[in-house]
PyMOL CGO cylinders between C-alpha atoms (Angstrom):
from pymol import cmd
from pymol.cgo import CYLINDER

trace = [
    CYLINDER, 15.74, 34.53, 18.18, 17.75, 31.84, 16.50, 0.3, 1, 1, 1, 1, 1, 1,
    CYLINDER, 17.75, 31.84, 16.50, 14.61, 30.06, 15.14, 0.3, 1, 1, 1, 1, 1, 1,
    CYLINDER, 14.61, 30.06, 15.14, 13.31, 33.22, 13.36, 0.3, 1, 1, 1, 1, 1, 1,
    CYLINDER, 13.31, 33.22, 13.36, 16.68, 33.63, 11.76, 0.3, 1, 1, 1, 1, 1, 1,
    CYLINDER, 16.68, 33.63, 11.76, 16.77, 30.01, 10.62, 0.3, 1, 1, 1, 1, 1, 1,
    CYLINDER, 16.77, 30.01, 10.62, 13.27, 30.50, 9.01, 0.3, 1, 1, 1, 1, 1, 1,
    CYLINDER, 13.27, 30.50, 9.01, 14.31, 33.59, 7.12, 0.3, 1, 1, 1, 1, 1, 1,
    CYLINDER, 14.31, 33.59, 7.12, 17.27, 31.91, 5.78, 0.3, 1, 1, 1, 1, 1, 1,
    CYLINDER, 17.27, 31.91, 5.78, 15.34, 28.90, 4.65, 0.3, 1, 1, 1, 1, 1, 1,
    CYLINDER, 15.34, 28.90, 4.65, 12.85, 31.14, 2.90, 0.3, 1, 1, 1, 1, 1, 1,
    CYLINDER, 12.85, 31.14, 2.90, 15.49, 33.12, 1.16, 0.3, 1, 1, 1, 1, 1, 1,
    CYLINDER, 15.49, 33.12, 1.16, 17.24, 29.89, 0.17, 0.3, 1, 1, 1, 1, 1, 1,
    CYLINDER, 17.24, 29.89, 0.17, 14.27, 28.02, -1.32, 0.3, 1, 1, 1, 1, 1, 1,
    CYLINDER, 14.27, 28.02, -1.32, 12.31, 30.83, -3.03, 0.3, 1, 1, 1, 1, 1, 1,
    CYLINDER, 12.31, 30.83, -3.03, 15.03, 31.26, -5.76, 0.3, 1, 1, 1, 1, 1, 1,
    CYLINDER, 15.03, 31.26, -5.76, 15.38, 27.61, -6.46, 0.3, 1, 1, 1, 1, 1, 1,
    CYLINDER, 15.38, 27.61, -6.46, 11.68, 27.20, -6.87, 0.3, 1, 1, 1, 1, 1, 1,
    CYLINDER, 11.68, 27.20, -6.87, 11.44, 29.87, -9.38, 0.3, 1, 1, 1, 1, 1, 1,
    CYLINDER, 11.44, 29.87, -9.38, 14.46, 28.41, -11.22, 0.3, 1, 1, 1, 1, 1, 1,
    CYLINDER, 14.46, 28.41, -11.22, 12.79, 25.08, -11.33, 0.3, 1, 1, 1, 1, 1, 1,
    CYLINDER, 12.79, 25.08, -11.33, 9.62, 26.54, -12.66, 0.3, 1, 1, 1, 1, 1, 1,
    CYLINDER, 9.62, 26.54, -12.66, 11.40, 28.43, -15.36, 0.3, 1, 1, 1, 1, 1, 1,
    CYLINDER, 11.40, 28.43, -15.36, 13.32, 25.31, -16.43, 0.3, 1, 1, 1, 1, 1, 1,
    CYLINDER, 13.32, 25.31, -16.43, 10.17, 23.06, -16.57, 0.3, 1, 1, 1, 1, 1, 1,
    CYLINDER, 10.17, 23.06, -16.57, 8.31, 25.37, -18.88, 0.3, 1, 1, 1, 1, 1, 1,
    CYLINDER, 8.31, 25.37, -18.88, 11.14, 25.43, -21.42, 0.3, 1, 1, 1, 1, 1, 1,
    CYLINDER, 11.14, 25.43, -21.42, 11.41, 21.74, -21.90, 0.3, 1, 1, 1, 1, 1, 1,
    CYLINDER, 11.41, 21.74, -21.90, 11.40, 20.71, -25.50, 0.3, 1, 1, 1, 1, 1, 1,
    CYLINDER, 11.40, 20.71, -25.50, 8.58, 18.35, -26.90, 0.3, 1, 1, 1, 1, 1, 1,
    CYLINDER, 8.58, 18.35, -26.90, 10.96, 15.40, -27.16, 0.3, 1, 1, 1, 1, 1, 1,
    CYLINDER, 10.96, 15.40, -27.16, 11.98, 15.66, -23.56, 0.3, 1, 1, 1, 1, 1, 1,
    CYLINDER, 11.98, 15.66, -23.56, 8.30, 15.96, -22.41, 0.3, 1, 1, 1, 1, 1, 1,
    CYLINDER, 8.30, 15.96, -22.41, 7.50, 12.88, -24.60, 0.3, 1, 1, 1, 1, 1, 1,
    CYLINDER, 7.50, 12.88, -24.60, 10.36, 10.94, -22.95, 0.3, 1, 1, 1, 1, 1, 1,
    CYLINDER, 10.36, 10.94, -22.95, 9.08, 12.05, -19.54, 0.3, 1, 1, 1, 1, 1, 1,
    CYLINDER, 9.08, 12.05, -19.54, 5.55, 11.07, -20.26, 0.3, 1, 1, 1, 1, 1, 1,
    CYLINDER, 5.55, 11.07, -20.26, 6.83, 7.51, -21.54, 0.3, 1, 1, 1, 1, 1, 1,
    CYLINDER, 6.83, 7.51, -21.54, 8.90, 7.21, -18.18, 0.3, 1, 1, 1, 1, 1, 1,
    CYLINDER, 8.90, 7.21, -18.18, 5.70, 8.06, -16.00, 0.3, 1, 1, 1, 1, 1, 1,
    CYLINDER, 5.70, 8.06, -16.00, 3.58, 5.50, -18.10, 0.3, 1, 1, 1, 1, 1, 1,
    CYLINDER, 3.58, 5.50, -18.10, 6.09, 2.83, -17.44, 0.3, 1, 1, 1, 1, 1, 1,
    CYLINDER, 6.09, 2.83, -17.44, 6.53, 3.66, -13.79, 0.3, 1, 1, 1, 1, 1, 1,
    CYLINDER, 6.53, 3.66, -13.79, 2.61, 3.46, -13.51, 0.3, 1, 1, 1, 1, 1, 1,
    CYLINDER, 2.61, 3.46, -13.51, 2.77, 0.08, -15.34, 0.3, 1, 1, 1, 1, 1, 1,
    CYLINDER, 2.77, 0.08, -15.34, 5.23, -1.18, -12.92, 0.3, 1, 1, 1, 1, 1, 1,
    CYLINDER, 5.23, -1.18, -12.92, 3.14, 0.10, -10.00, 0.3, 1, 1, 1, 1, 1, 1,
    CYLINDER, 3.14, 0.10, -10.00, 0.08, -1.66, -11.41, 0.3, 1, 1, 1, 1, 1, 1,
    CYLINDER, 0.08, -1.66, -11.41, 2.06, -4.91, -11.61, 0.3, 1, 1, 1, 1, 1, 1,
    CYLINDER, 2.06, -4.91, -11.61, 3.09, -4.54, -7.97, 0.3, 1, 1, 1, 1, 1, 1,
    CYLINDER, 3.09, -4.54, -7.97, -0.36, -3.94, -6.77, 0.3, 1, 1, 1, 1, 1, 1,
    CYLINDER, -0.36, -3.94, -6.77, -1.59, -6.82, -8.78, 0.3, 1, 1, 1, 1, 1, 1,
    CYLINDER, -1.59, -6.82, -8.78, 0.96, -9.13, -7.14, 0.3, 1, 1, 1, 1, 1, 1,
    CYLINDER, 0.96, -9.13, -7.14, 0.10, -7.71, -3.61, 0.3, 1, 1, 1, 1, 1, 1,
    CYLINDER, 0.10, -7.71, -3.61, -3.64, -8.43, -4.43, 0.3, 1, 1, 1, 1, 1, 1,
    CYLINDER, -3.64, -8.43, -4.43, -2.78, -12.03, -5.31, 0.3, 1, 1, 1, 1, 1, 1,
    CYLINDER, -2.78, -12.03, -5.31, -0.94, -12.34, -2.15, 0.3, 1, 1, 1, 1, 1, 1,
    CYLINDER, -0.94, -12.34, -2.15, -3.88, -10.98, -0.14, 0.3, 1, 1, 1, 1, 1, 1,
    CYLINDER, -3.88, -10.98, -0.14, -6.23, -13.29, -1.91, 0.3, 1, 1, 1, 1, 1, 1,
    CYLINDER, -6.23, -13.29, -1.91, -4.10, -16.43, -0.99, 0.3, 1, 1, 1, 1, 1, 1,
    CYLINDER, -4.10, -16.43, -0.99, -3.98, -15.14, 2.66, 0.3, 1, 1, 1, 1, 1, 1,
    CYLINDER, -3.98, -15.14, 2.66, -7.77, -14.72, 2.78, 0.3, 1, 1, 1, 1, 1, 1,
    CYLINDER, -7.77, -14.72, 2.78, -8.16, -18.28, 1.47, 0.3, 1, 1, 1, 1, 1, 1,
    CYLINDER, -8.16, -18.28, 1.47, -5.80, -19.60, 4.10, 0.3, 1, 1, 1, 1, 1, 1,
    CYLINDER, -5.80, -19.60, 4.10, -7.66, -17.67, 6.86, 0.3, 1, 1, 1, 1, 1, 1,
    CYLINDER, -7.66, -17.67, 6.86, -11.05, -19.12, 5.58, 0.3, 1, 1, 1, 1, 1, 1,
    CYLINDER, -11.05, -19.12, 5.58, -9.62, -22.67, 5.49, 0.3, 1, 1, 1, 1, 1, 1,
    CYLINDER, -9.62, -22.67, 5.49, -8.10, -22.55, 8.93, 0.3, 1, 1, 1, 1, 1, 1,
    CYLINDER, -8.10, -22.55, 8.93, -11.06, -20.71, 10.34, 0.3, 1, 1, 1, 1, 1, 1,
    CYLINDER, -11.06, -20.71, 10.34, -13.49, -23.37, 8.80, 0.3, 1, 1, 1, 1, 1, 1,
    CYLINDER, -13.49, -23.37, 8.80, -11.37, -26.20, 10.29, 0.3, 1, 1, 1, 1, 1, 1,
    CYLINDER, -11.37, -26.20, 10.29, -11.44, -24.60, 13.76, 0.3, 1, 1, 1, 1, 1, 1,
    CYLINDER, -11.44, -24.60, 13.76, -15.24, -23.98, 13.52, 0.3, 1, 1, 1, 1, 1, 1,
    CYLINDER, -15.24, -23.98, 13.52, -15.78, -27.64, 12.46, 0.3, 1, 1, 1, 1, 1, 1,
    CYLINDER, -15.78, -27.64, 12.46, -13.59, -28.96, 15.33, 0.3, 1, 1, 1, 1, 1, 1,
    CYLINDER, -13.59, -28.96, 15.33, -15.53, -26.83, 17.80, 0.3, 1, 1, 1, 1, 1, 1,
    CYLINDER, -15.53, -26.83, 17.80, -18.81, -28.18, 16.51, 0.3, 1, 1, 1, 1, 1, 1,
    CYLINDER, -18.81, -28.18, 16.51, -17.39, -31.75, 16.83, 0.3, 1, 1, 1, 1, 1, 1,
    CYLINDER, -17.39, -31.75, 16.83, -16.29, -31.23, 20.43, 0.3, 1, 1, 1, 1, 1, 1,
    CYLINDER, -16.29, -31.23, 20.43, -19.62, -29.61, 21.27, 0.3, 1, 1, 1, 1, 1, 1,
    CYLINDER, -19.62, -29.61, 21.27, -21.44, -32.53, 19.80, 0.3, 1, 1, 1, 1, 1, 1,
    CYLINDER, -21.44, -32.53, 19.80, -19.28, -35.00, 21.76, 0.3, 1, 1, 1, 1, 1, 1,
    CYLINDER, -19.28, -35.00, 21.76, -19.95, -33.15, 25.06, 0.3, 1, 1, 1, 1, 1, 1,
    CYLINDER, -19.95, -33.15, 25.06, -23.74, -33.18, 24.46, 0.3, 1, 1, 1, 1, 1, 1,
    CYLINDER, -23.74, -33.18, 24.46, -23.58, -36.81, 23.55, 0.3, 1, 1, 1, 1, 1, 1,
    CYLINDER, -23.58, -36.81, 23.55, -21.72, -37.74, 26.68, 0.3, 1, 1, 1, 1, 1, 1,
    CYLINDER, -21.72, -37.74, 26.68, -23.90, -35.81, 28.88, 0.3, 1, 1, 1, 1, 1, 1,
    CYLINDER, -23.90, -35.81, 28.88, -26.93, -37.38, 27.13, 0.3, 1, 1, 1, 1, 1, 1,
    CYLINDER, -26.93, -37.38, 27.13, -25.63, -40.81, 27.78, 0.3, 1, 1, 1, 1, 1, 1,
    CYLINDER, -25.63, -40.81, 27.78, -24.86, -40.16, 31.47, 0.3, 1, 1, 1, 1, 1, 1,
    CYLINDER, -24.86, -40.16, 31.47, -28.45, -39.13, 32.35, 0.3, 1, 1, 1, 1, 1, 1,
]
cmd.load_cgo(trace, "trace")
């Protein structure tokens, strides 16, 4: 019973505020819309710079993984060759 009452209260509370926001948004002057557009464009540029920075970090991480993995693979091949050489000399 209490949950139903809370839902009804929330619906009656939020519906008027949404209609007020829609009304206010439709009456913005052109200068304010231009300022809003400029702010959104600036935020997207900042986001693009952050993504580029993260991309650079991922590229450097990928390079490090390849170098370490290549070194481990080379060490494995060297140990395997040494074992095969040791077995071949003992026969």
